[in-house]
N, C-alpha and C positions, 0 to 999 in steps of 0.2 A: 336361949340356946347360944352356945358359943361357937364361933367360927373356927374350924380347924384347918390348918394349912396342910395341903397335900403336896408332897415334894415331886410327884410325878408330873404335875402340870405347872411347874415353876416356869414362869416366863421371864425371869431375870436373865440378863445377858450372861453368856458363858465367859469364863476367863479365857484369855488369849492362849494360854498353854494348852487347854483342852481342845480349842479349835485347831491349833497347830497339829496336835496328835491325830485328830480326825482327818485333817488334810493330808498328812503324811501317809496315813493308813490307806486312804483312797488312792493316792498316787502309787503306792506300792502294789495294791491290788490291780489297778489298771495296767501298770508296767508288767506285772507277772502274766496277766491275761494276754497282753500284746506279745510277750516273748513266747508263750505257749502257742499262740496263733501263728507266729512266724515259724516256729519249729515244725508245726504241722504242715504249713505251706511248703517249707523247704523239703520236708520228707516226701510229700506228694510229688513235688517237682523232680526230686531225685529218682523216684520210682518211675515216673513217666519218661524221663530221659534214658534210664536204663532199658525200659521196654522198647523205646524207639531204637536204641543202639543194637539190641539183640535182634530186632526184626530186620534192621539194615544188614547186619552180619549174615543172617540166614538167607536173605534175598541175594546177597552177593555170592554166597556159597552155592546156592541153587543155580544162579546164572552161570557161574564158572563151571559147575558140573555139566550143565546142559551144553555149553560151548565146547568143552573138552570132549564130550561124547560125540558131538557133531563133527569135530575135527578128526577124531578117531574113526568115525564111520566113513568119512570121505577118504581118509588115507588108507583104510583097509579095503576099500572097494576096488575090485579088479577092473571095473568099467571106466574109472576116471584116469586121465592121463596127467593130471596135475596133483600136487600135494598141498594140503592146507596147513596153515600155522595158527596156533592159538594166539588170539589178540586179547590181552587183559582188559582192554577198553571196550570190548564187544558187549552188545546188549541184546538180550532176548526180547523180541517184540511182544507187546501185549495186545496189539490191535492187528488182526489178521485180514480184515476186510476193508483195506484202505480204498476209499472211493475218491475219484477226481470230481470235484464239484465245479471247478472252473474250466471253461472251454471244453466241455465234454464232446461237443460235436466235432471240433477240430481233432481231438484225440481219436475219435472213432474213424474219421476220414483217413487219418494217418495210419491207423492200424489196418484199415482196408487196403490202403496203398501198399503197405509192407506185405500183406497177405498175397496180393496180386503179384508182387515182385517175386516172392518165394515160389509161387506156382507158375511163373513164366518159363518159357522155353529156354531163355538165356541162363536162368539159374539152374535149370535141370542139366544143361550142357556143362555148366561150370562145375557142378557137383560130380559129374561122371568122370 
């Protein structure tokens, strides 16, 4: 039986030109994948920045509409003796139940003092 040589399992060293071609091919594929990944990331970042910008614009518009409505309501009221002006730096509060956590007893004592003062005879004479 004669030994036949199979080219698929040839373990001879490759020529340097074929190794260079393989190296360039790998570099090109990796570079293209990196560019595609960068393009996807930049696209995602652009979409997120746009969404953030749109939400900021909508929040500012809602805030301005609320404050203009409030100014109009105060100015149109016959019960008020003063007029309000629109402040473009005004902010609509998002927390309505502000609580004082520091020195609550002193605040309560002071509020009781003010209440007693407004209910006193001197204040009633002053108001008449």
